[in-house]
The first five atom37 places (N, CA, C, CB, O) and aatype in JSON, in Angstrom:
{
  "aatype": [13, 16, 10, 16, 8, 0, 2, 7, 2, 2, 0, 9, 19, 0, 16, 0, 2, 8, 1, 10, 0, 13, 7, 2, 0, 7, 6, 18, 9, 18, 7, 3, 7, 16, 3, 12, 11, 19, 9, 15, 15, 7, 3, 19, 3, 9, 16, 0, 16, 10, 19, 3, 19, 16, 7, 0, 7, 16, 13, 15, 7, 9, 10, 11, 16, 3, 3, 16, 16, 6, 0, 16, 16, 0, 16, 3, 7, 15, 10, 5, 16, 3, 7, 7, 10, 15, 19, 0, 11, 15, 0, 19, 9, 7, 3, 3, 10, 3, 10, 10, 15, 2, 7, 0, 9, 10, 11, 19, 7, 2, 0, 5, 14, 13, 16, 10, 16, 8, 15, 2, 0, 2, 2, 16, 10, 10, 0, 16, 0, 2, 8, 1, 10, 0, 13, 7, 3, 0, 7, 6, 18, 9, 0, 7, 3, 11, 17],
  "atom_mask": [
    [1, 1, 1, 1, 1],
    [1, 1, 1, 1, 1],
    [1, 1, 1, 1, 1],
    [1, 1, 1, 1, 1],
    [1, 1, 1, 1, 1],
    [1, 1, 1, 1, 1],
    [1, 1, 1, 1, 1],
    [1, 1, 1, 0, 1],
    [1, 1, 1, 1, 1],
    [1, 1, 1, 1, 1],
    [1, 1, 1, 1, 1],
    [1, 1, 1, 1, 1],
    [1, 1, 1, 1, 1],
    [1, 1, 1, 1, 1],
    [1, 1, 1, 1, 1],
    [1, 1, 1, 1, 1],
    [1, 1, 1, 1, 1],
    [1, 1, 1, 1, 1],
    [1, 1, 1, 1, 1],
    [1, 1, 1, 1, 1],
    [1, 1, 1, 1, 1],
    [1, 1, 1, 1, 1],
    [1, 1, 1, 0, 1],
    [1, 1, 1, 1, 1],
    [1, 1, 1, 1, 1],
    [1, 1, 1, 0, 1],
    [1, 1, 1, 1, 1],
    [1, 1, 1, 1, 1],
    [1, 1, 1, 1, 1],
    [1, 1, 1, 1, 1],
    [1, 1, 1, 0, 1],
    [1, 1, 1, 1, 1],
    [1, 1, 1, 0, 1],
    [1, 1, 1, 1, 1],
    [1, 1, 1, 1, 1],
    [1, 1, 1, 1, 1],
    [1, 1, 1, 1, 1],
    [1, 1, 1, 1, 1],
    [1, 1, 1, 1, 1],
    [1, 1, 1, 1, 1],
    [1, 1, 1, 1, 1],
    [1, 1, 1, 0, 1],
    [1, 1, 1, 1, 1],
    [1, 1, 1, 1, 1],
    [1, 1, 1, 1, 1],
    [1, 1, 1, 1, 1],
    [1, 1, 1, 1, 1],
    [1, 1, 1, 1, 1],
    [1, 1, 1, 1, 1],
    [1, 1, 1, 1, 1],
    [1, 1, 1, 1, 1],
    [1, 1, 1, 1, 1],
    [1, 1, 1, 1, 1],
    [1, 1, 1, 1, 1],
    [1, 1, 1, 0, 1],
    [1, 1, 1, 1, 1],
    [1, 1, 1, 0, 1],
    [1, 1, 1, 1, 1],
    [1, 1, 1, 1, 1],
    [1, 1, 1, 1, 1],
    [1, 1, 1, 0, 1],
    [1, 1, 1, 1, 1],
    [1, 1, 1, 1, 1],
    [1, 1, 1, 1, 1],
    [1, 1, 1, 1, 1],
    [1, 1, 1, 1, 1],
    [1, 1, 1, 1, 1],
    [1, 1, 1, 1, 1],
    [1, 1, 1, 1, 1],
    [1, 1, 1, 1, 1],
    [1, 1, 1, 1, 1],
    [1, 1, 1, 1, 1],
    [1, 1, 1, 1, 1],
    [1, 1, 1, 1, 1],
    [1, 1, 1, 1, 1],
    [1, 1, 1, 1, 1],
    [1, 1, 1, 0, 1],
    [1, 1, 1, 1, 1],
    [1, 1, 1, 1, 1],
    [1, 1, 1, 1, 1],
    [1, 1, 1, 1, 1],
    [1, 1, 1, 1, 1],
    [1, 1, 1, 0, 1],
    [1, 1, 1, 0, 1],
    [1, 1, 1, 1, 1],
    [1, 1, 1, 1, 1],
    [1, 1, 1, 1, 1],
    [1, 1, 1, 1, 1],
    [1, 1, 1, 1, 1],
    [1, 1, 1, 1, 1],
    [1, 1, 1, 1, 1],
    [1, 1, 1, 1, 1],
    [1, 1, 1, 1, 1],
    [1, 1, 1, 0, 1],
    [1, 1, 1, 1, 1],
    [1, 1, 1, 1, 1],
    [1, 1, 1, 1, 1],
    [1, 1, 1, 1, 1],
    [1, 1, 1, 1, 1],
    [1, 1, 1, 1, 1],
    [1, 1, 1, 1, 1],
    [1, 1, 1, 1, 1],
    [1, 1, 1, 0, 1],
    [1, 1, 1, 1, 1],
    [1, 1, 1, 1, 1],
    [1, 1, 1, 1, 1],
    [1, 1, 1, 1, 1],
    [1, 1, 1, 1, 1],
    [1, 1, 1, 0, 1],
    [1, 1, 1, 1, 1],
    [1, 1, 1, 1, 1],
    [1, 1, 1, 1, 1],
    [1, 1, 1, 1, 1],
    [1, 1, 1, 1, 1],
    [1, 1, 1, 1, 1],
    [1, 1, 1, 1, 1],
    [1, 1, 1, 1, 1],
    [1, 1, 1, 1, 1],
    [1, 1, 1, 1, 1],
    [1, 1, 1, 1, 1],
    [1, 1, 1, 1, 1],
    [1, 1, 1, 1, 1],
    [1, 1, 1, 1, 1],
    [1, 1, 1, 1, 1],
    [1, 1, 1, 1, 1],
    [1, 1, 1, 1, 1],
    [1, 1, 1, 1, 1],
    [1, 1, 1, 1, 1],
    [1, 1, 1, 1, 1],
    [1, 1, 1, 1, 1],
    [1, 1, 1, 1, 1],
    [1, 1, 1, 1, 1],
    [1, 1, 1, 1, 1],
    [1, 1, 1, 1, 1],
    [1, 1, 1, 1, 1],
    [1, 1, 1, 0, 1],
    [1, 1, 1, 1, 1],
    [1, 1, 1, 1, 1],
    [1, 1, 1, 0, 1],
    [1, 1, 1, 1, 1],
    [1, 1, 1, 1, 1],
    [1, 1, 1, 1, 1],
    [1, 1, 1, 1, 1],
    [1, 1, 1, 0, 1],
    [1, 1, 1, 1, 1],
    [1, 1, 1, 1, 1],
    [1, 1, 1, 1, 1]
  ],
  "atom_positions": [
    [[115.77, 111.97, 110.19], [116.1, 110.45, 109.46], [116.55, 109.72, 110.52], [117.3, 110.38, 108.23], [117.63, 109.88, 111.08]],
    [[115.62, 108.8, 110.84], [116.1, 107.56, 111.77], [116.58, 106.08, 111.17], [114.88, 107.23, 112.7], [116.24, 105.51, 110.14]],
    [[117.34, 105.76, 112.03], [117.75, 104.2, 111.55], [117.07, 103.23, 112.4], [119.4, 103.85, 111.68], [117.69, 103.12, 113.46]],
    [[116.11, 102.53, 112.34], [116.17, 101.41, 113.87], [116.19, 99.85, 113.29], [114.44, 101.58, 115.1], [115.83, 99.3, 112.25]],
    [[116.77, 99.46, 114.49], [116.92, 97.88, 113.86], [115.7, 97.23, 114.95], [118.92, 96.97, 114.1], [115.33, 97.33, 116.12]],
    [[115.21, 96.19, 113.14], [114.33, 95.77, 114.0], [114.21, 94.24, 114.33], [113.21, 96.25, 113.56], [113.66, 93.61, 113.43]],
    [[114.55, 93.6, 115.26], [114.87, 92.43, 116.14], [113.69, 91.57, 115.27], [114.66, 92.67, 118.07], [114.27, 90.65, 114.68]],
    [[112.57, 91.56, 115.06], [111.95, 90.61, 114.97], [111.83, 90.43, 113.22], [0.0, 0.0, 0.0], [111.24, 89.39, 112.94]],
    [[112.1, 90.9, 112.5], [111.96, 90.4, 111.34], [113.61, 90.44, 110.52], [110.73, 91.27, 110.64], [113.94, 89.73, 109.58]],
    [[114.39, 91.4, 111.15], [115.91, 91.36, 111.3], [116.56, 92.11, 110.44], [116.46, 90.09, 111.17], [117.47, 91.79, 109.67]],
    [[115.61, 93.99, 110.75], [115.9, 94.51, 109.34], [116.68, 96.1, 110.13], [114.09, 94.71, 108.08], [116.99, 96.16, 111.32]],
    [[116.83, 97.05, 109.31], [117.08, 98.47, 109.75], [115.82, 98.79, 108.92], [118.67, 99.31, 109.35], [115.41, 98.13, 107.97]],
    [[115.19, 100.03, 109.49], [113.99, 100.25, 109.45], [114.34, 101.71, 109.89], [113.03, 99.28, 110.27], [114.81, 102.1, 110.96]],
    [[113.83, 102.73, 108.27], [114.26, 104.16, 107.78], [112.84, 104.6, 108.36], [114.65, 104.46, 105.89], [112.13, 103.63, 108.62]],
    [[112.23, 105.91, 108.65], [111.39, 106.38, 109.2], [110.73, 106.69, 108.02], [111.7, 107.27, 110.12], [111.43, 107.22, 107.15]],
    [[109.47, 106.47, 107.74], [108.86, 106.75, 106.55], [108.49, 108.23, 106.07], [107.76, 106.02, 106.6], [107.96, 109.15, 106.7]],
    [[108.97, 108.16, 104.61], [108.75, 109.23, 103.72], [110.2, 109.72, 103.6], [107.66, 110.33, 104.24], [110.53, 110.57, 102.77]],
    [[111.01, 109.19, 104.42], [112.77, 109.36, 104.62], [113.24, 109.21, 103.11], [113.63, 107.94, 105.73], [112.36, 108.72, 102.41]],
    [[114.05, 109.42, 102.66], [115.32, 109.19, 101.82], [116.54, 108.76, 101.73], [115.58, 109.82, 101.54], [117.52, 109.25, 102.29]],
    [[116.47, 107.47, 100.76], [118.01, 106.79, 101.2], [118.81, 106.93, 99.55], [117.84, 104.66, 101.89], [118.53, 106.37, 98.49]],
    [[119.78, 107.84, 99.87], [119.68, 108.55, 98.68], [121.58, 107.75, 98.15], [119.38, 110.73, 99.03], [122.42, 107.4, 98.98]],
    [[121.69, 107.7, 97.12], [122.83, 107.35, 96.25], [123.44, 108.19, 95.07], [122.48, 106.23, 95.71], [122.89, 108.16, 93.97]],
    [[124.5, 108.88, 95.27], [125.57, 109.51, 94.47], [125.25, 111.0, 94.66], [0.0, 0.0, 0.0], [126.12, 111.86, 94.68]],
    [[123.64, 111.28, 94.84], [123.12, 112.76, 94.6], [121.88, 112.62, 94.93], [123.23, 113.42, 93.18], [121.42, 111.5, 95.15]],
    [[121.06, 113.86, 95.03], [119.76, 114.21, 95.7], [118.88, 112.72, 93.91], [119.29, 116.9, 95.73], [118.21, 111.69, 93.96]],
    [[119.31, 113.34, 93.07], [118.56, 112.3, 91.79], [118.25, 110.36, 91.68], [0.0, 0.0, 0.0], [117.66, 109.56, 90.95]],
    [[119.2, 110.35, 93.05], [119.0, 108.8, 93.17], [118.44, 108.32, 93.99], [119.9, 108.12, 93.25], [119.5, 107.9, 94.46]],
    [[117.67, 107.92, 94.71], [117.25, 107.19, 95.72], [115.98, 106.79, 96.21], [117.67, 107.62, 96.47], [114.9, 107.36, 96.03]],
    [[116.27, 105.59, 96.94], [114.69, 104.88, 97.55], [113.54, 105.58, 99.0], [115.26, 103.17, 98.21], [113.76, 106.31, 99.97]],
    [[112.72, 105.09, 98.62], [111.73, 105.45, 100.23], [110.8, 104.92, 99.95], [111.23, 106.97, 100.8], [110.74, 104.1, 99.04]],
    [[109.47, 105.4, 100.97], [108.3, 104.96, 101.13], [107.8, 105.02, 102.7], [0.0, 0.0, 0.0], [108.15, 105.17, 103.87]],
    [[106.5, 104.74, 101.63], [105.48, 105.94, 103.12], [105.35, 104.74, 104.81], [102.74, 106.39, 102.25], [105.16, 105.04, 105.99]],
    [[105.57, 103.44, 104.15], [104.88, 102.43, 105.13], [104.54, 101.17, 104.59], [0.0, 0.0, 0.0], [104.85, 99.99, 104.74]],
    [[103.37, 102.25, 103.54], [102.92, 100.52, 101.98], [103.8, 100.71, 100.75], [100.78, 100.57, 100.93], [104.27, 99.65, 100.33]],
    [[104.14, 101.78, 100.09], [104.79, 101.56, 98.92], [105.72, 102.32, 98.77], [104.11, 101.61, 97.92], [105.63, 103.54, 98.6]],
    [[106.96, 101.5, 98.86], [107.83, 101.96, 98.29], [108.46, 102.53, 96.59], [108.25, 101.26, 98.77], [108.07, 102.06, 95.52]],
    [[109.09, 103.2, 96.68], [109.68, 103.74, 95.36], [111.1, 103.71, 94.91], [109.42, 105.01, 95.32], [111.95, 103.67, 95.8]],
    [[111.47, 103.72, 93.73], [112.93, 104.01, 93.9], [113.44, 104.88, 92.65], [113.78, 102.58, 94.03], [114.33, 104.28, 92.04]],
    [[113.15, 105.96, 92.19], [113.8, 107.1, 91.56], [115.26, 106.82, 91.62], [113.44, 108.46, 92.25], [115.99, 106.25, 92.44]],
    [[115.51, 107.65, 89.98], [116.2, 107.61, 89.4], [116.53, 108.74, 87.98], [116.0, 106.52, 89.37], [115.89, 108.99, 86.96]],
    [[117.5, 109.1, 88.38], [117.52, 110.75, 86.98], [118.39, 110.17, 85.83], [118.65, 112.7, 87.65], [119.1, 110.92, 85.15]],
    [[118.32, 108.84, 85.63], [119.1, 107.51, 84.89], [118.23, 106.63, 84.75], [0.0, 0.0, 0.0], [117.09, 106.62, 85.2]],
    [[118.97, 105.56, 83.86], [118.77, 103.93, 83.95], [118.76, 103.76, 85.43], [120.05, 102.93, 83.2], [119.27, 104.48, 86.29]],
    [[117.66, 102.04, 85.63], [117.79, 101.33, 86.96], [118.15, 100.31, 86.44], [116.67, 101.16, 87.91], [117.28, 99.92, 85.66]],
    [[119.51, 99.26, 86.5], [119.81, 98.33, 85.5], [119.73, 97.26, 87.13], [121.52, 98.61, 84.28], [119.86, 97.58, 88.31]],
    [[119.43, 95.86, 86.41], [118.9, 95.2, 87.82], [120.14, 94.1, 86.87], [116.66, 94.69, 88.31], [119.92, 94.02, 85.66]],
    [[121.24, 93.38, 87.38], [122.24, 92.14, 87.2], [121.24, 91.12, 87.47], [123.66, 92.04, 88.27], [120.56, 91.48, 88.43]],
    [[120.82, 89.8, 86.92], [120.56, 88.7, 87.99], [120.29, 87.86, 86.82], [119.29, 88.87, 89.27], [119.84, 88.33, 85.78]],
    [[120.72, 85.96, 87.08], [120.5, 85.36, 86.92], [119.0, 84.93, 86.26], [120.99, 85.19, 87.66], [118.6, 84.28, 85.29]],
    [[118.43, 85.69, 87.39], [116.96, 85.5, 87.43], [115.96, 86.29, 88.33], [116.79, 84.21, 87.76], [116.19, 86.42, 89.53]],
    [[114.59, 86.96, 87.6], [114.92, 87.95, 88.64], [112.7, 88.04, 88.66], [116.35, 89.82, 87.9], [112.13, 88.72, 87.8]],
    [[111.89, 87.26, 89.75], [111.29, 87.25, 90.3], [110.34, 88.26, 90.61], [111.78, 86.88, 90.81], [110.86, 89.09, 91.36]],
    [[108.7, 88.64, 90.23], [108.35, 90.15, 90.74], [106.9, 88.8, 90.65], [108.6, 92.19, 89.52], [106.52, 87.88, 89.93]],
    [[106.55, 89.55, 91.96], [104.95, 89.1, 92.39], [104.07, 89.96, 92.22], [104.69, 88.76, 93.75], [104.47, 91.05, 92.64]],
    [[103.01, 90.0, 91.79], [102.53, 91.06, 91.51], [102.0, 91.3, 90.56], [0.0, 0.0, 0.0], [101.84, 90.35, 89.79]],
    [[101.5, 92.62, 90.16], [100.87, 92.39, 88.91], [101.94, 94.23, 88.02], [98.48, 92.37, 89.22], [102.45, 94.95, 88.88]],
    [[102.05, 94.53, 87.06], [104.1, 95.11, 86.87], [102.77, 95.92, 85.8], [0.0, 0.0, 0.0], [101.76, 95.43, 85.29]],
    [[103.14, 96.9, 85.78], [102.72, 98.71, 84.86], [103.88, 99.26, 84.59], [101.84, 100.13, 85.83], [104.79, 99.67, 85.31]],
    [[103.73, 99.22, 83.42], [104.76, 99.86, 82.45], [104.69, 101.08, 81.53], [105.06, 98.97, 81.64], [104.38, 100.87, 80.36]],
    [[104.91, 102.25, 81.91], [104.54, 103.72, 80.97], [105.4, 103.81, 79.82], [104.79, 105.23, 81.81], [105.24, 104.45, 78.77]],
    [[106.37, 103.04, 80.21], [106.93, 102.9, 78.22], [106.86, 101.41, 77.7], [0.0, 0.0, 0.0], [106.01, 100.53, 77.88]],
    [[108.38, 101.43, 76.78], [108.07, 100.12, 75.82], [109.06, 98.9, 76.87], [108.84, 100.41, 73.73], [110.13, 99.17, 77.42]],
    [[108.37, 97.61, 76.94], [108.89, 96.93, 77.52], [109.6, 95.71, 76.29], [107.91, 96.59, 78.6], [108.88, 95.12, 75.48]],
    [[111.29, 95.5, 76.37], [111.58, 95.05, 75.67], [111.98, 93.68, 75.73], [112.09, 95.72, 75.37], [112.65, 93.72, 76.77]],
    [[112.05, 92.44, 75.32], [113.72, 91.95, 75.3], [114.49, 92.25, 74.26], [113.95, 90.49, 75.34], [114.2, 92.95, 73.29]],
    [[115.69, 91.57, 74.57], [116.75, 92.19, 73.05], [116.81, 90.55, 72.97], [118.79, 93.42, 73.28], [117.14, 90.35, 71.8]],
    [[116.66, 89.33, 73.57], [116.83, 87.94, 73.14], [116.54, 87.86, 72.36], [116.46, 87.05, 73.56], [115.57, 88.58, 72.13]],
    [[117.03, 86.95, 71.17], [116.21, 86.14, 70.26], [116.39, 84.59, 69.78], [116.23, 86.86, 69.17], [116.76, 83.98, 68.77]],
    [[115.79, 84.24, 71.47], [115.69, 82.45, 70.99], [114.15, 82.7, 70.34], [115.73, 80.91, 72.69], [113.19, 83.32, 70.78]],
    [[114.33, 82.06, 69.3], [113.55, 80.87, 68.85], [112.39, 80.33, 69.43], [114.29, 79.91, 68.84], [112.64, 79.61, 70.4]],
    [[111.03, 80.46, 69.11], [110.14, 80.07, 69.49], [109.37, 78.72, 68.56], [109.54, 81.23, 69.68], [108.87, 78.63, 67.43]],
    [[109.64, 77.54, 70.01], [108.97, 76.5, 68.32], [107.69, 75.7, 69.43], [110.73, 74.64, 67.22], [106.88, 74.97, 68.86]],
    [[107.55, 75.9, 71.22], [106.55, 75.2, 71.76], [105.48, 76.06, 72.4], [107.1, 74.32, 72.66], [104.92, 76.72, 71.53]],
    [[105.07, 76.24, 73.43], [104.81, 76.93, 74.1], [105.0, 77.34, 74.88], [104.41, 76.91, 74.18], [104.32, 78.23, 75.39]],
    [[106.31, 76.71, 75.48], [107.03, 76.63, 76.92], [108.76, 77.38, 76.11], [107.1, 74.39, 77.8], [109.81, 77.23, 76.73]],
    [[108.74, 78.12, 74.72], [110.1, 78.45, 75.03], [109.7, 79.49, 73.97], [111.49, 77.29, 74.88], [108.61, 79.64, 73.43]],
    [[111.01, 80.28, 73.78], [110.92, 81.57, 72.95], [111.49, 82.4, 73.88], [0.0, 0.0, 0.0], [111.99, 81.89, 74.88]],
    [[111.53, 84.39, 73.63], [112.22, 85.32, 73.96], [110.6, 85.93, 74.81], [113.14, 86.16, 72.58], [110.68, 86.55, 75.87]],
    [[109.9, 85.78, 74.46], [108.77, 85.97, 75.46], [107.46, 85.57, 76.08], [108.54, 86.66, 75.28], [106.4, 86.07, 75.69]],
    [[107.49, 84.87, 76.83], [106.67, 84.12, 77.24], [105.26, 83.72, 78.85], [107.58, 83.48, 77.03], [105.56, 83.5, 80.02]],
    [[104.16, 83.75, 78.39], [102.74, 83.77, 79.36], [102.29, 82.46, 79.54], [101.43, 84.6, 78.73], [102.3, 81.71, 78.56]],
    [[101.77, 81.94, 80.96], [100.53, 81.41, 80.83], [99.15, 81.47, 80.92], [100.6, 80.9, 81.17], [98.48, 80.46, 81.11]],
    [[98.68, 82.53, 80.8], [97.78, 83.15, 80.2], [97.35, 83.44, 79.08], [0.0, 0.0, 0.0], [97.89, 82.8, 78.18]],
    [[96.14, 84.59, 78.54], [95.96, 85.02, 77.26], [97.08, 86.21, 77.3], [0.0, 0.0, 0.0], [97.8, 86.64, 78.2]],
    [[96.92, 86.53, 76.03], [97.2, 87.96, 75.73], [96.08, 88.75, 75.06], [98.38, 88.05, 74.86], [95.04, 88.56, 74.43]],
    [[96.85, 89.75, 75.53], [96.15, 91.14, 75.06], [96.44, 92.35, 74.19], [95.97, 91.71, 76.01], [96.93, 93.05, 75.09]],
    [[96.5, 92.97, 73.32], [96.98, 93.21, 72.65], [95.82, 94.66, 71.84], [97.43, 91.87, 72.13], [95.02, 94.5, 70.91]],
    [[96.1, 95.84, 72.51], [94.49, 96.83, 71.71], [95.38, 97.72, 70.78], [93.23, 98.2, 73.09], [95.04, 98.9, 70.74]],
    [[96.62, 97.3, 69.89], [96.65, 98.45, 68.89], [97.0, 97.03, 68.25], [97.75, 100.06, 68.93], [96.44, 95.97, 68.54]],
    [[98.13, 97.24, 67.25], [98.06, 96.43, 65.94], [99.45, 95.92, 66.29], [97.84, 97.29, 64.33], [100.31, 96.51, 66.93]],
    [[99.51, 94.34, 65.59], [101.28, 93.34, 66.28], [100.99, 92.45, 65.04], [101.36, 92.09, 68.43], [100.19, 91.85, 64.33]],
    [[102.83, 93.0, 65.42], [104.05, 93.18, 64.06], [104.09, 91.41, 64.37], [106.08, 94.48, 64.39], [103.38, 91.03, 65.31]],
    [[104.52, 90.85, 63.96], [105.35, 88.86, 63.96], [105.63, 89.58, 62.22], [103.64, 86.49, 64.23], [105.01, 89.99, 61.24]],
    [[107.65, 89.23, 62.95], [108.11, 89.11, 61.57], [108.8, 87.71, 61.03], [0.0, 0.0, 0.0], [109.93, 87.45, 60.6]],
    [[107.7, 86.98, 61.23], [107.9, 85.33, 60.49], [106.8, 84.8, 61.17], [109.48, 84.28, 60.82], [105.77, 85.37, 61.56]],
    [[107.1, 83.8, 61.26], [106.16, 82.64, 61.51], [104.58, 83.48, 62.5], [107.27, 81.21, 62.65], [104.57, 84.5, 63.19]],
    [[103.5, 82.55, 62.16], [102.36, 82.73, 63.23], [101.7, 81.24, 63.28], [101.12, 84.02, 62.75], [100.85, 80.96, 62.44]],
    [[102.15, 80.11, 64.4], [102.1, 79.42, 64.45], [100.76, 78.97, 65.67], [103.28, 79.26, 64.34], [100.87, 79.5, 66.77]],
    [[99.63, 78.09, 65.44], [98.52, 77.62, 65.88], [98.44, 76.47, 65.99], [97.67, 77.92, 65.34], [97.97, 75.64, 65.21]],
    [[99.22, 76.26, 67.72], [99.94, 74.77, 68.11], [98.59, 73.65, 68.27], [100.97, 74.9, 69.91], [98.56, 72.55, 67.73]],
    [[97.19, 74.38, 69.37], [95.89, 73.66, 69.06], [95.27, 72.87, 68.16], [95.26, 74.25, 69.03], [95.4, 72.94, 66.93]],
    [[94.65, 72.2, 68.71], [93.91, 71.06, 67.47], [92.59, 71.81, 67.73], [93.84, 68.95, 67.83], [92.67, 72.36, 68.82]],
    [[91.64, 71.99, 67.27], [90.59, 72.96, 67.24], [90.83, 74.45, 67.24], [0.0, 0.0, 0.0], [89.93, 75.28, 67.44]],
    [[92.34, 74.8, 66.94], [92.24, 75.94, 66.82], [91.43, 77.39, 66.09], [93.01, 75.8, 66.69], [91.05, 77.31, 64.92]],
    [[91.26, 78.34, 66.69], [90.21, 79.18, 66.25], [90.93, 80.24, 65.52], [89.31, 79.72, 67.4], [91.62, 80.73, 66.41]],
    [[91.25, 81.07, 64.15], [91.94, 82.27, 63.69], [90.53, 83.44, 63.47], [92.94, 81.86, 62.09], [90.17, 83.6, 62.3]],
    [[89.89, 84.08, 64.37], [89.04, 84.79, 64.46], [89.68, 86.19, 63.82], [88.54, 84.72, 65.81], [90.76, 86.75, 63.98]],
    [[88.4, 86.51, 62.95], [88.77, 88.61, 62.58], [87.27, 89.59, 62.36], [89.85, 88.92, 60.44], [86.39, 89.67, 61.5]],
    [[87.59, 90.29, 63.74], [85.98, 91.45, 63.73], [85.64, 90.75, 64.6], [0.0, 0.0, 0.0], [86.03, 89.68, 65.07]],
    [[84.47, 91.83, 64.9], [84.2, 91.77, 66.22], [82.46, 91.42, 66.22], [84.71, 93.26, 66.98], [81.99, 90.67, 67.07]],
    [[81.5, 92.14, 65.02], [79.93, 92.0, 64.82], [79.66, 91.1, 64.68], [79.27, 92.5, 63.98], [78.85, 90.53, 65.4]],
    [[80.53, 90.3, 63.15], [80.03, 89.18, 62.42], [81.5, 88.84, 61.97], [78.8, 89.48, 61.19], [81.95, 89.3, 60.92]],
    [[82.49, 87.7, 63.12], [82.9, 87.38, 62.97], [83.61, 86.52, 62.06], [82.66, 87.52, 63.45], [83.04, 85.43, 62.11]],
    [[84.37, 86.49, 61.42], [84.66, 85.72, 60.0], [86.45, 84.59, 60.9], [85.19, 87.53, 58.09], [87.61, 84.89, 61.2]],
    [[85.76, 83.62, 60.95], [86.47, 82.61, 61.47], [87.09, 81.26, 60.6], [85.62, 82.23, 62.44], [86.38, 80.57, 59.87]],
    [[88.12, 81.09, 60.75], [88.77, 80.32, 60.51], [88.72, 79.08, 61.74], [89.9, 81.0, 60.2], [89.09, 79.38, 62.87]],
    [[88.25, 77.73, 61.45], [88.88, 76.6, 62.73], [89.49, 75.52, 61.84], [87.5, 75.75, 63.93], [89.34, 75.18, 60.66]],
    [[90.37, 75.03, 63.02], [90.98, 73.81, 62.7], [90.45, 72.62, 62.85], [91.95, 73.7, 63.25], [90.2, 72.49, 64.05]],
    [[90.05, 71.4, 62.06], [89.19, 70.43, 62.74], [90.25, 69.3, 61.72], [87.1, 70.58, 62.51], [90.53, 68.93, 60.58]],
    [[90.54, 69.14, 63.23], [91.53, 67.33, 62.99], [91.58, 66.36, 62.95], [92.17, 66.81, 63.4], [92.45, 65.5, 62.85]],
    [[90.08, 66.43, 63.08], [89.17, 65.37, 62.13], [89.48, 64.27, 61.2], [88.53, 66.03, 61.32], [89.75, 63.07, 61.27]],
    [[89.31, 65.33, 60.14], [89.46, 65.49, 58.78], [90.48, 66.44, 58.27], [88.28, 65.83, 58.29], [90.57, 66.69, 57.07]],
    [[91.38, 67.05, 59.29], [92.33, 67.37, 58.65], [91.91, 69.08, 58.01], [92.57, 66.13, 57.61], [92.84, 69.89, 58.0]],
    [[91.21, 69.31, 57.76], [90.41, 70.97, 57.69], [90.1, 71.91, 58.21], [89.57, 71.14, 57.51], [89.78, 71.78, 59.39]],
    [[90.04, 73.38, 57.58], [89.58, 74.14, 58.12], [88.78, 75.03, 57.45], [90.34, 74.52, 58.67], [88.88, 75.37, 56.27]],
    [[87.9, 75.41, 58.34], [86.66, 75.89, 57.76], [86.42, 77.11, 58.25], [85.54, 75.06, 57.99], [86.6, 77.61, 59.36]],
    [[85.97, 77.53, 57.18], [85.36, 78.96, 57.56], [84.46, 79.08, 57.74], [85.38, 79.83, 56.97], [83.72, 78.39, 57.02]],
    [[83.86, 79.84, 58.61], [82.25, 80.75, 58.94], [81.02, 80.74, 58.12], [82.45, 82.29, 58.91], [80.84, 81.73, 57.41]],
    [[79.92, 79.56, 58.09], [78.88, 79.78, 57.23], [78.94, 81.32, 56.4], [77.58, 79.62, 58.14], [79.77, 82.1, 56.87]],
    [[78.49, 81.59, 55.72], [77.76, 82.64, 54.89], [78.59, 83.66, 54.95], [76.36, 83.06, 55.32], [78.18, 84.81, 54.84]],
    [[79.97, 83.33, 55.16], [81.37, 84.51, 54.91], [82.1, 84.21, 53.29], [82.92, 84.11, 56.38], [81.62, 83.35, 52.56]],
    [[83.26, 85.02, 52.9], [83.12, 84.85, 51.79], [84.31, 84.36, 52.02], [82.73, 85.78, 50.89], [84.51, 84.23, 53.23]],
    [[85.6, 83.88, 51.06], [86.8, 83.94, 50.95], [87.28, 84.97, 49.37], [87.22, 82.34, 51.05], [87.45, 84.59, 48.21]],
    [[87.34, 86.07, 49.88], [87.52, 86.77, 48.47], [89.45, 86.51, 47.9], [87.01, 88.83, 48.77], [90.48, 86.04, 48.38]],
    [[89.02, 87.12, 46.75], [90.55, 86.52, 45.92], [90.96, 88.39, 45.43], [90.11, 84.92, 43.9], [89.92, 89.06, 45.47]],
    [[91.98, 89.09, 45.08], [91.78, 90.67, 44.78], [91.33, 91.74, 44.35], [0.0, 0.0, 0.0], [91.81, 92.75, 43.83]],
    [[89.26, 91.0, 44.92], [88.54, 92.36, 45.04], [86.99, 91.11, 45.67], [88.38, 93.66, 43.0], [86.98, 89.89, 45.5]],
    [[86.13, 91.75, 46.2], [84.9, 91.15, 46.36], [84.0, 90.2, 44.75], [84.05, 92.56, 46.94], [83.12, 89.35, 44.65]],
    [[84.67, 90.81, 44.0], [84.17, 89.94, 42.98], [84.39, 88.82, 43.12], [0.0, 0.0, 0.0], [83.36, 88.15, 42.98]],
    [[85.54, 88.07, 43.4], [86.31, 86.76, 42.76], [85.41, 85.71, 44.26], [88.76, 86.93, 42.73], [84.91, 86.66, 44.86]],
    [[85.23, 85.13, 44.63], [84.93, 84.47, 46.14], [85.03, 83.11, 46.31], [83.57, 84.71, 46.64], [84.54, 82.47, 45.39]],
    [[85.6, 82.36, 47.35], [84.5, 80.89, 47.78], [83.77, 81.48, 49.28], [85.71, 78.94, 48.21], [84.17, 82.14, 50.25]],
    [[82.53, 80.85, 48.86], [81.55, 80.92, 50.07], [80.78, 79.35, 50.73], [80.27, 81.98, 49.47], [80.97, 78.47, 49.9]],
    [[80.13, 78.91, 51.76], [79.46, 78.39, 51.68], [78.52, 78.62, 52.35], [0.0, 0.0, 0.0], [78.66, 79.53, 53.16]],
    [[77.08, 77.85, 52.28], [76.1, 78.07, 53.36], [75.76, 77.26, 54.57], [75.08, 78.16, 52.82], [74.65, 77.33, 55.1]],
    [[76.54, 76.65, 54.9], [76.3, 75.03, 56.02], [78.19, 75.82, 56.93], [76.53, 72.32, 54.5], [78.93, 76.61, 56.35]],
    [[78.45, 75.19, 58.53], [79.09, 75.2, 58.59], [79.43, 73.34, 59.17], [79.21, 76.41, 59.0], [80.58, 72.96, 59.39]]
  ]
}
């Protein structure tokens, strides 16, 4: 195990594939010259006012935020994204679901989706042509043939 001072980038460099351990052999940091690993037999806690991560992240467990900030716009709330959101399984919303854009579309289904589209011009919610909005069962419904 060798530590070398590197003047060029003001760093101490450890030889590849050697571990810098903390407490015991269950907590350590190591790298192979390309990837770095932080290994812990328990939790890894980070306390800071802001943690910046550049690059993609992959989580094999639950990604959880315990913050209870209410979302009222597209730029506040406990969880924010500047891009789209893809969810492979069911989503459970505990309170309101707000579609904030004029012309917002709520789409249900894949092969022949039923869509509800907001029309700001005449304050209307438009349903897909030849689809039915049923009440109680399929025998009671509202339908239209034009879009």
